[in-house]
C-alpha positions in Angstrom: -37.9 -8.8 48.2 -39.3 -12.6 49.4 -38.1 -14.0 46.2 -33.7 -12.2 47.0 -34.3 -13.6 50.2 -34.8 -17.1 49.3 -31.9 -17.0 46.6 -29.0 -15.7 49.0 -30.6 -18.2 52.1 -30.1 -21.2 49.4 -26.4 -20.4 48.9 -25.4 -20.0 51.8 -27.1 -23.7 52.7 -25.2 -24.6 49.2 -22.1 -23.1 51.1 -22.3 -24.7 54.4 -22.7 -28.2 53.1 -19.6 -27.4 51.4 -17.7 -26.7 54.1 -18.8 -29.0 55.8 -18.0 -31.8 52.8 -14.4 -30.3 52.8 -14.2 -31.1 55.8 -15.1 -34.9 56.1 -12.7 -34.7 52.9 -9.5 -33.6 55.1 -9.9 -35.6 58.2 -10.5 -38.6 55.7 -7.6 -37.8 53.7 -5.4 -37.1 56.4 -4.9 -40.9 57.4 -2.8 -40.9 54.2 -0.1 -38.9 55.0 3.6 -40.4 56.6 4.2 -39.0 59.7 7.6 -37.6 59.1 5.7 -35.9 55.6 9.4 -37.2 53.2 8.6 -38.3 49.6 12.0 -41.1 50.0 11.4 -44.4 48.9 13.9 -46.6 49.9 13.3 -49.0 47.7 14.0 -47.3 44.6 16.3 -48.4 42.2 17.4 -45.9 39.4 18.9 -46.9 36.5 22.1 -47.7 36.2 25.6 -45.4 35.6 26.2 -44.5 31.9 29.9 -45.8 30.9 32.2 -44.1 28.1 34.3 -46.9 26.4 35.2 -44.9 23.6 35.0 -41.8 21.3 35.4 -41.8 17.4 36.7 -40.7 15.4 39.6 -41.3 18.3 41.4 -38.3 19.1 39.7 -34.9 17.2 37.1 -34.0 15.3 35.3 -30.8 13.6 33.6 -28.7 16.1 29.5 -28.9 14.9 30.0 -31.3 11.9 28.5 -34.7 11.4 29.1 -37.2 12.9 30.6 -39.0 16.2 29.9 -41.7 17.7 30.4 -42.6 21.5 30.3 -46.5 22.8 30.1 -47.7 26.1 27.7 -49.5 28.4 24.3 -48.5 30.0 22.7 -45.9 27.5 18.9 -45.6 27.1 17.5 -47.2 23.7 15.5 -43.9 23.5 17.2 -40.3 22.2 15.3 -37.9 24.0 16.9 -39.9 27.7 20.4 -39.3 27.1 22.3 -36.4 27.6 26.0 -35.4 25.6 28.3 -32.8 26.7 31.1 -31.7 25.8 32.8 -29.3 28.6 28.9 -27.5 29.3 27.9 -27.9 25.7 25.5 -29.9 24.8 25.6 -32.4 21.2 22.8 -33.7 19.4 22.2 -36.8 19.5 20.2 -38.8 16.3 20.4 -42.1 17.4 21.1 -44.4 20.6 21.5 -48.0 21.7 22.4 -49.7 24.8 25.9 -50.0 24.1 26.1 -46.6 21.3 25.3 -43.1 20.5 25.8 -41.3 17.3 25.5 -37.9 17.3 26.8 -34.0 15.6 28.9 -32.6 18.6 28.2 -28.8 19.4 30.3 -25.6 17.6 32.1 -25.4 20.5 35.7 -25.6 19.8 38.3 -26.0 22.2 41.0 -28.1 23.6 40.5 -31.0 25.8 36.9 -30.8 26.2 35.6 -33.1 29.1 32.7 -35.2 27.7 30.9 -36.7 29.4 27.1 -39.0 29.0 24.1 -38.4 31.3 21.1 -41.0 30.6 17.3 -39.8 32.3 16.9 -42.3 35.5 20.5 -42.8 36.0 21.7 -41.1 39.5 25.4 -39.8 38.2 27.0 -39.1 35.0 29.4 -41.0 33.5 33.5 -41.3 33.5 34.8 -38.4 31.8 36.9 -38.4 28.3 38.9 -35.7 27.6 38.5 -34.7 23.8 39.5 -31.9 21.2 36.7 -30.1 18.6 38.0 -28.2 16.1 37.3 -25.2 14.7 35.7 -25.9 10.7 36.3 -22.7 9.5 39.8 -20.7 9.7 40.3 -17.0 8.3 43.0 -17.3 6.3 46.3 -15.4 8.3 47.4 -12.1 7.3 44.3 -10.6 6.2 43.1 -7.3 7.7 39.9 -6.5 9.3 39.1 -3.3 6.4 40.0 -5.9 3.3 37.3 -7.2 0.9 38.9 -9.9 -0.7 37.2 -11.6 -4.3 39.2 -13.6 -6.4 41.0 -15.8 -4.4 44.2 -18.6 -5.1 47.0 -20.5 -3.6 49.6 -21.6 -5.1 51.9 -25.2 -4.4 54.0 -23.4 -2.2 50.9 -22.1 -0.1 51.5 -18.7 -1.7 48.0 -16.9 -1.3 46.7 -14.6 -3.8 43.7 -12.4 -3.9 42.0 -9.6 -5.7 41.1 -6.9 -2.7 39.3 -3.3 -2.3 40.5 -1.8 1.3 38.5 0.2 2.8 36.9 1.7 -0.4 39.9 1.6 -2.5 41.3 -1.1 -4.9 44.3 -2.6 -4.2 45.0 -4.9 -7.1 46.5 -8.2 -6.8 47.5 -8.9 -3.4 50.1 -11.8 -2.3 50.5 -13.0 1.2 53.2 -15.9 1.7 52.9 -19.0 4.2 54.7 -16.8 6.5 52.5 -14.6 6.5 54.6 -11.9 4.2 51.9 -9.5 2.6 53.0 -7.7 -1.1 52.0 -6.4 -3.9 51.7 -8.7 -6.8 49.8 -6.4 -9.1 48.7 -3.1 -9.1 45.6 -1.3 -8.7 43.7 -1.0 -11.6 39.9 0.3 -11.8 38.1 -2.8 -11.5 38.3 -5.8 -9.2 38.1 -9.0 -10.5 36.0 -11.7 -9.3 38.2 -15.0 -10.7 41.4 -15.7 -9.3 43.0 -18.7 -11.2 47.0 -20.2 -11.3 47.4 -21.5 -15.0 50.0 -24.6 -16.4 52.6 -22.3 -16.6 52.2 -20.8 -13.1 50.5 -17.4 -14.2 47.7 -15.9 -12.9 44.2 -16.0 -15.0 41.4 -13.3 -13.9 37.8 -12.6 -14.9 36.0 -9.3 -14.0 32.4 -10.6 -14.6 29.3 -9.1 -15.6 29.3 -7.7 -19.0 33.4 -8.3 -19.5 34.1 -10.1 -22.5 38.1 -11.2 -21.4 40.4 -13.2 -19.3 43.4 -11.0 -18.1 47.0 -12.7 -17.5 49.3 -11.5 -14.9 52.8 -13.4 -16.0 54.4 -15.3 -12.3 56.7 -13.0 -11.4 53.4 -10.4 -10.7 53.1 -7.3 -12.7 50.1 -5.7 -14.5 47.2 -7.7 -15.7 46.9 -7.8 -19.2 43.9 -8.9 -21.6 44.8 -12.5 -22.6 41.9 -14.1 -24.4 39.4 -12.5 -26.2 36.4 -14.7 -26.9 33.6 -12.7 -27.5 31.8 -13.5 -24.5 31.1 -12.6 -21.2 33.0 -14.3 -18.7 31.5 -14.8 -15.3 34.0 -18.3 -14.6 36.3 -20.5 -16.5 38.3 -23.6 -15.2 41.5 -25.8 -16.9 41.2 -28.6 -18.2 44.1 -31.5 -18.4 45.4 -30.6 -21.8 45.5 -26.6 -20.3 42.5 -24.7 -22.2 40.0 -23.1 -20.6 36.3 -23.4 -20.7 34.2 -20.3 -19.8 30.8 -19.0 -20.0 28.8 -15.8 -18.3 26.1 -14.0 -18.1 24.6 -14.1 -22.0 21.5 -14.7 -21.8 19.0 -14.1 -25.0 22.0 -12.7 -26.7 24.2 -13.5 -29.5 26.6 -15.6 -27.8 24.4 -17.0 -25.5 27.6 -19.9 -25.9 30.1 -21.4 -23.3 34.1 -21.5 -24.9 36.7 -23.4 -25.1 39.9 -21.7 -25.2 43.1 -22.4 -26.4 46.3 -22.5 -24.0 47.7 -19.3 -25.6 44.3 -17.3 -25.3 42.9 -18.3 -29.2 41.3 -20.6 -30.8 37.6 -20.1 -30.0 35.3 -22.8 -30.0 31.9 -22.4 -28.9 28.9 -23.9 -28.0 25.3 -22.8 -27.3 23.7 -23.0 -24.4 21.5 -20.2 -23.5 22.3 -19.9 -20.1 23.3 -17.0 -17.7 26.6 -18.9 -16.6 27.7 -18.6 -12.8 30.2 -20.7 -12.1 32.2 -23.6 -14.7 34.1 -26.9 -12.5 35.9 -29.4 -15.3 36.2 -33.0 -14.0 36.6 -36.8 -15.3 35.7 -35.6 -19.0 32.4 -33.5 -17.8 32.2 -29.7 -17.7 29.5 -28.9 -14.5 27.9 -25.7 -14.6 25.7 -23.7 -12.3 23.2 -20.8 -14.4 20.1 -19.8 -14.9 18.5 -20.9 -17.7 14.6 -18.9 -18.1 13.3 -19.2 -14.8 15.1 -23.0 -13.3 18.6 -22.9 -11.5 20.9 -24.8 -11.2 23.7 -27.3 -12.4 24.3 -29.0 -15.4 26.6 -31.6 -16.5 27.7 -31.9 -20.7 29.8 -34.8 -21.4 33.2 -33.3 -23.4 33.6 -35.7 -25.9 36.9 -37.3 -27.4 37.3 -34.6 -30.0 37.0 -31.9 -27.5 33.3 -30.9 -28.4 30.4 -30.5 -26.0 27.8 -33.4 -25.8 24.2 -32.4 -24.5 23.9 -30.6 -21.3 21.7 -32.6 -18.7 20.0 -30.1 -15.4 21.6 -32.6 -12.6 20.6 -30.2 -10.1 17.3 -28.1 -10.3 17.9 -25.9 -7.5 15.0 -23.3 -8.5 13.1 -23.6 -5.2 15.8 -22.7 -2.7 17.9 -20.1 -5.2 14.2 -17.5 -4.8 14.7 -14.0 -5.6 18.6 -13.1 -6.3 20.4 -15.9 -5.0 22.5 -17.1 -6.9 25.5 -20.0 -7.4 28.4 -18.6 -7.1 30.9 -21.3 -6.7 31.4 -24.9 -8.0 33.9 -27.5 -6.8 34.3 -31.9 -7.0 35.9 -34.3 -4.4 37.3 -36.7 -5.6 35.4 -39.1 -5.8 32.3 -37.6 -7.9 30.6 -35.4 -5.3 29.6 -32.0 -6.4 30.0 -29.1 -3.6 27.5 -25.8 -4.1 28.2 -22.2 -3.5 25.8 -20.2 -3.0 25.0 -16.5 -2.4 23.0 -18.1 0.7 23.9 -16.2 3.7 22.9 -18.6 6.5 24.7 -22.1 5.2 25.5 -21.4 1.9 26.9 -24.4 0.6 25.0 -27.5 -0.7 26.4 -30.7 -1.7 25.3 -33.4 -4.4 26.9 -36.6 -4.0 27.2 -39.1 -7.0 24.6 -41.0 -5.6 22.0 -38.4 -6.1 21.4 -37.1 -2.8 20.8 -33.9 -2.1 21.5 -31.4 0.9 23.2 -28.9 3.0 27.2 -29.1 3.7 28.3 -28.3 6.8 24.9 -26.6 8.1 25.2 -24.4 10.1 28.6 -23.8 10.2 29.1 -20.8 7.4 26.6 -17.8 8.3 28.2 -15.4 5.5 26.9 -16.5 1.1 29.8 -17.8 -0.8 32.3 -15.5 -3.7 34.4 -17.7 -4.9 36.2 -21.6 -4.1 39.5 -22.9 -4.5 41.8 -25.3 -3.0 44.7 -25.4 -0.6 47.3 -27.5 -2.5 48.0 -30.8 -0.5 45.4 -31.0 2.0 41.5 -31.2 2.3 40.9 -27.7 3.1 38.8 -25.6 0.8 39.2 -22.0 0.4 36.4 -20.5 0.5 35.6 -16.3 -0.1 32.8 -14.9 2.2 30.6 -12.4 1.6 30.3 -9.4 4.2 26.7 -10.3 6.6 25.8 -8.1 9.3 29.1 -8.0 11.5 31.0 -9.9 9.6 33.5 -9.4 6.9 34.4 -10.3 4.2 36.7 -13.0 4.1 38.6 -16.2 3.0 38.5 -18.8 5.4 40.4 -22.2 5.3 37.1 -25.1 5.1 38.5 -28.4 6.6 36.4 -30.5 4.4 37.4 -33.9 5.3 37.9 -34.8 2.1 39.6 -35.1 -0.9 39.5 -32.6 -3.8 39.0 -33.7 -7.8 42.4 -32.1 -9.6 42.4 -28.1 -10.2 44.3 -28.7 -14.1 46.0 -25.1 -13.4 47.8 -26.2 -10.5 51.2 -27.4 -11.2 50.6 -31.5 -9.7 47.3 -31.9 -11.1 
């Protein structure tokens, strides 16, 4: 009991000492508090307010797509101290200097967006400029919510043709005119087509994919698809060269038909070139054949030189995508731009398109814009718009969009004028 009493007595003495010390400190500290309790510093000088003198590209650009520039004055050289707004949506800043900001606009399309800049330490926003952000991808007119389009193409007059399933029923080949008039171009069969392409004669050429070893044809005026070519191997995709020949391939890895085939314009005259792979996509450009394929465990794009005698040279893997295309992910479409850059459409449901430049640089194309896997590529004749069939994903319908690439395509030799 005596020990406990001593401990309690010592504790109270310590507490009393601390209270006394605190009182002294409070008394001393109170001498430094301004009499009006104000934090205002009348001598403070903030940074000068930012000024916008120009925005490029001038007038309009694509929402969510790199890259734009604001010229002006009084910006911070530190990226994190500048803030660009289009209305209430904020841009993503990349580089900054006192007179120049490079950035990605927000994915918020709209006309006459008020653009302003704020700089950390400046009292006010910049002056405002009005700017239009255009949607980079627009669903083509005339599609219904119940449609599930697959292979699709557009002729030089702007007529859209696509193989369609609606509410679970196969509808054959549908046609939609530029005026939005929809009609049946080819009657329904018991299957649909994953590729629909226009040939040099104005007819539609079709492939079903899978194990089917045929290319079908629909005459220019429409009608029932008929088998046009029987190359003896599976046909997943095909493309035309400048002479009107078909180049085709499919899921032939490990079979006796492990080849790419060249087919004469009349649907005969097959020439095979060994390639032991499952071909997913084919595109011809500038005396080269580009092939998206799976070879063993490798997924990627191969390039084959097309020799003067129309034989194929040795293929080279120019883009290995194995680490990206894991599991069942695959390449589904290819397109070349006029400068030789390669667009690669994949089944990935977020950011499905990649670009490989002629210099070998590789990365996402329009990341953050598309949230559905690619099924098919084509082109809107005379424009910079790629026609993209997108797979259904979540609450997104399977659909066809016009993707504004702001680039020129390499020729599609099936289209008249190419």
